N, C-alpha and C positions, 0 to 999 in steps of 0.2 A: 652243358647246354646253355644257350643264351636266353636273356629275358626277351620280352616282347616290346622292342622300341617302335620305330616308325614303319608300319606296314603301308599305310596310306592315310592321308589326312582324315578322312571320315572315320577310319578305324581308331585313330588316336583319340578323336573326340569321344567315341563310344567307350573307350577304355577308362575314361576319367572316373566314371561311376564305380569302377572296380578298384579305386585307389591306385590307379596307374602302376601296375606291377613294375618294379624297378628293373634296370638292366640285369641286375644280379638274379632276379627271379626268373627271367626269361632264358638265361643261359643254363646249360646243363652242368651240374657239378657232381652228382653221385648216383648210386644205385639204390632204388627204393624196392623193398620186397624181395631182395635177393639174399645170397649167401656167399661165403668165401669160396673163391674158385679153386678147384684142385690144382696143385702145382704143375701137373702135366698138361693142362689145357691152355688154350689161347696163346700159343707161342709167338704170335705176331703183335701182341699188345705192347705198346710203349707208353712211357710217361714223358711229357714235354716239360722241361724245367726252364725257369727264368731266374736270372741272377738278381738276388736281393742280398740280404745278409748271408743267405745260403742259397743253394740251387733248389728253389721252391717249385713243387708240382703245380702247374697251372692248367694243364689239359692232357687228355689222352691222345692217342694216335695209333696208327697201325703200320707195321712194316709190310710194304708191298713189293719190294725189290731189295737186293743187298745194298743198294745205294740210296734208296728212297723211302721216306715215311709220308703217309697221308694223314692229314688232320683237318680241322676246321679253320676257315679263313679268319673267323672272329677271334681265334686264339693268337693270331700273329699280325692282323691287319685292322683296318684297311691300310694304314701307314705301315710299310714293310719294316719289320724289326731288323736290327743289326744282328746277323747270325752270331756274333760274338757274345751276345747276352742270352743265348739260348743253348740248351743241351738236350740230348735225347738219352733216356735210360731204357734199355731193352727189357724184355720180360723179367720181372722180379716179383716175388710173392708179397713182399712187404716194402712199402716205400721207404727209402733212405737207409735201409739196413745193410745193403751190400751194393751200394751205388758204384757203377763203372760208367760214368757219363761220357757220351760221345759228342764231339763237336759237329756243328752244322756248317756247311759251306755256302748254302744258298737257301733263301726263303722265297717261295713263289705263291702268293695268294692269287686266286682266280682274278683276272682283270675286271670282271663285272661285279665283284663283291663290293658292297658298301655297308649294308647291315644284314644280319642273318635272315630277317623276315622278308627281305627282298630277293633271297636266293643267292646262288653261287657261293655258298658258305663252304668253301673247300680250298685247301692249300697243300702244296708239296714242300717237303723239306729234303734237300739233298745233303747227304752225310759227307763228312770229310774223308772217310775211308769206308770201304765196303764192309758189311757185317759178315762174320764167319757163320755160315748157316749150319745148324745142328738140329737135333730132335727137340731141343729146348727153345731154340730161337729160329724161326723161319717165316717167310712171307705168307700172307693170306692170299688166296686166289681172288682176282677180280672177276665179276660176272660177265657173261656174254651180253652184248647189247640187247638181245631178245628176251632176257630174263626179266619178268615183271614182279616176282615175289608176291604172288597172290595171297589174299587173306588165308590164314591157316598154315602158311609156311612156318616151319620151325626156326625161330630166330632167337638170338641171345645178344645182350649188350653187356659190356664189361667195363670196369673202371674203378678208380680210387676216389670217386666224388662223394658228395654228401649222402647220408642215409635218408634224409628228407629235407625239405626246405628249412634252412637254418640249423640243421643238425649234422655237423661235420663228422667225417669218418674218424673214429678214435684210434690211438695207437693200439697195436703195431701197424696200422694202415694196410690191412690186407686187400689184395685185389678181390673185388666182388663181381658176381655174375647174376644175371636174372633173365629168365625166359620171358619174352614179350610177344604178344600177338600183333601181327601186321594188321593195320586198319586201312581199308580202301580210301584213296585220296578224297573221293567225293563225300564219303561218310565222315571222314576226319574234318573236312572243311565245314560240313554242316554242324558238327559238334563244336567247332571253334566259333561259329556264329551264334551258338546258344548263349543267351544272356547279354549279347551285344546289340547295339543299335545299327550296326553295319548292315547294309543291304546284302542279300544273298548273292547279288550279281558282282560283288566285289570279292574276288578270291583272296583267301588268307593262306590256304595250302596250295602251293603252286606245283606245276608239273615236274619241277626238278627236286621236289621234296617227297619224302616217304614217311608215313606215320606208323608208330608202333607203341604199344603200352596201354595200360588202363589205370583205374583208380587204385590198384593194388601193386602194380609192377610198372616201373618206369626208370629212365635215367634221370639224373638231377645235376645240380651245379657241381662242376669239377670233373664230370664225365665228358664234357665238351671235347670234340675232336676224335673221340674214341670210336671203335668200330661196332656196327650192328652187323652180325654175321648170321647167315641162314644156311642150313644143311639142305642141299639140293642134289638128289641122285648120289648121295654118299660123299659129296664134297662140300666143305665149308666155303661159302662165297661171301664176300663183303657186300652187303646190300646198301649200307648207309654209313654216314658220318654223323655222330651226335651233334645236333645243331642248336635247336631252341625249343621252347615250350612255355606255357603259362603255368608257372609253379611246377611241382613235381607230383606225379600220380594224383592229379586233381580230376574230379568228374568232368567228363566231356572235354578233356584236354590231353589227348595222347602226346607222347613225345614226337618231335618232328626232326627228321634226319635229312641230310643231303643225299639225294638218290644218285648212287655211283654211276649207274648206266647212262645217266644224262650227261656225264662228264668224261666218258671213256676217251673220246677223241682228244680232249684237252690233256688228260693225264698222259696219253701216249705220245703227245708232242715232246715230252721230256723223259718218260719212263719206258725203257724197252719192253716189248710185250713178252719177251722171254728173258728170264734172269740169266 
């Protein structure tokens, strides 16, 4: 998840009294209040790696097609990364222990992305070769455009991020999961205005965003780009992409996700609707 940089000038001024949460604080890095995920669950979860002295986990993502991974634009932009410095690791229970890294042929952040707080925090990664689909690794289903994911929908977020702000996931780096409640956008926006001098008429939570989580359960730094999935009529649908928030599991600060339904047309400019 991303920190809270520039939402709007008035909001930036109002954040000063809160010791201006750093970019690190606004991004999402880990699961708060969760537990280790069963090895048989979340077969679409991926780890996005960046070339340093080793292939370091920087963000989560989701397999949405044998050729395509969905993640957050702040993980790879706004300046487009050279695909050569990135790799994808498909579903594994523990980071780094059985890596089989896949090359990426194309990185496509949404053209309207600049910072996560302004929306369009979504990106596509085209793989060098298609993934072999199995019971252990297969794509998540994208939602129909009509799906709203109303409050009370059963949703889960997964990732290898921090256990809390400044508390990294310890070895052996297990995939974590946590169930989070969806929060209606208007209520989430009201919560984010709490404690700020920003006028209520200046939206913080935008239409292309979705809120989920509370002061006990949330995503955190390192979970960025990963999937928020909800079970609807027996099918797991990806509702959101982990995007940003003010700290992790803080009062009146639910996690904020990119709302997938807002970007279906853009996704399908590249990704076939049927695998």
